[in-house]
C-alpha positions in Angstrom: -48.3 15.6 69.6 -50.8 16.9 68.0 -48.5 17.0 64.5 -48.5 13.6 65.2 -52.3 13.2 64.5 -52.4 14.9 61.3 -50.6 11.5 59.7 -50.7 8.2 61.0 -53.8 6.7 62.9 -55.6 7.2 65.4 -57.0 3.8 67.0 -59.8 3.6 69.8 -59.4 0.3 72.0 -62.9 1.6 73.6 -65.6 -0.8 73.4 -67.8 0.2 70.1 -70.9 1.8 72.9 -68.3 3.5 73.8 -67.0 4.7 70.2 -70.7 5.2 69.1 -70.9 7.5 71.8 -67.8 11.2 70.8 -65.0 9.9 69.2 -61.5 11.8 68.0 -62.1 12.9 63.7 -61.0 9.9 61.5 -60.5 7.5 64.4 -61.2 3.9 64.1 -62.4 1.5 66.0 -60.5 -2.1 67.1 -61.5 -2.8 70.9 -58.6 -4.1 73.4 -59.9 -7.4 73.7 -59.7 -7.2 69.9 -55.9 -5.8 69.6 -53.9 -9.6 69.3 -56.0 -11.1 66.4 -55.0 -8.2 64.2 -51.8 -6.9 64.6 -50.8 -8.1 60.7 -54.3 -5.5 60.5 -52.2 -2.9 62.7 -49.0 -3.2 60.5 -51.0 -2.4 57.5 -51.6 0.8 59.2 -49.7 4.7 58.4 -47.0 5.1 61.2 -47.7 6.0 63.6 -50.1 4.3 65.6 -52.3 6.6 68.3 -54.2 4.2 70.3 -56.6 5.8 73.0 -59.4 5.4 75.2 -61.6 6.8 78.1 -58.7 7.4 80.7 -55.2 5.8 79.2 -55.5 2.8 80.6 -56.5 0.7 77.5 -54.4 2.2 75.3 -51.4 1.2 77.2 -52.2 -2.5 77.8 -52.8 -2.1 73.9 -49.4 -0.3 72.7 -47.5 -3.0 75.4 -49.6 -5.3 73.4 -48.1 -3.9 69.8 -44.4 -3.2 71.0 -44.4 -7.2 72.5 -45.7 -8.2 68.3 -43.1 -5.9 67.0 -44.6 -2.9 65.5 -42.1 0.4 67.7 -44.4 3.1 65.8 -47.3 3.4 68.4 -47.8 6.1 71.5 -50.0 5.7 73.7 -51.7 8.8 73.9 -54.6 8.3 76.8 -57.7 10.2 77.5 -60.1 10.8 74.0 -60.4 14.0 76.5 -57.2 14.6 76.4 -56.8 14.2 72.5 -59.4 16.8 71.9 -57.9 19.1 74.4 -54.4 18.3 72.5 -55.7 18.2 69.1 -57.8 22.1 69.7 -54.7 23.5 71.9 
């Protein structure tokens, strides 16, 4: 996972308030409820797309939505704290 964090796109699917509190460096914020409307934006993003949230639940839902829309190079990065820990190990 660590090598993937340096390429592709990190997407935080938490709320803007959660994102403002703390987020992964260089991540963009697209809350889960906006993912279906922004599929075309996701199609243009550098791959792989790594989605994350607080626990991995919302990012899992985002991954499902994107895969159903035909975007296959998308990964559930899980929770923010797990992702930050993987990046430093």
